[in-house]
Structure formats: C-alpha cells, structure tokens
C-alpha positions, 0 to 999 in steps of 0.5 A: 525492466528493474523493480523500484521501491515505492513508499505508500501511505494511507489508512485501513478500517479496523472495526470502527476505527481508521488506522494509518499505514506506512508500507514499502513496496517493490514493484515495477511501476506505481499501478502494480505497487498500489495492487500489491498494497491492496493485497498485502494489507487486505490479507494481513487484516482480512479486509475487502478493498473498500476499507483501505484507502491509499493516500500516496504513492511516492517513488523512493531514491536510493538503494 
C-alpha cells in the first residue's frame, strides 16, 4: 500500500482565539491522516484534541 498526500484544513485554539491551519500529511488513508494531524498540532502547540477542529481532509493529486 502506498502513502498519499492529504491536505488538512481546520483551526486550533490558542488562548481565547481560534487560529486557522493548513497542513499536508502523508498517510495511507484519511483516518490515519486525521490522527497524524491531531498528533502533530497537539504536540507542537501543547493542545488537547478538544481544542483542534478539522474542517476538511482532501487528497492531493500529483506527486
């Protein structure tokens, strides 16, 4: 099974403000890409999952 690129858009809460994010994650499917996005953003900004909202997961064409 080959990994695909997924573009993940959403927002995370920093203090009392929701800030948008856009990440490209390499994963075998959408569910794994969603979990990796939670992991990467949560660890970088020291956030729990309830402060991270994912709006869209779209597979990227090409490369």
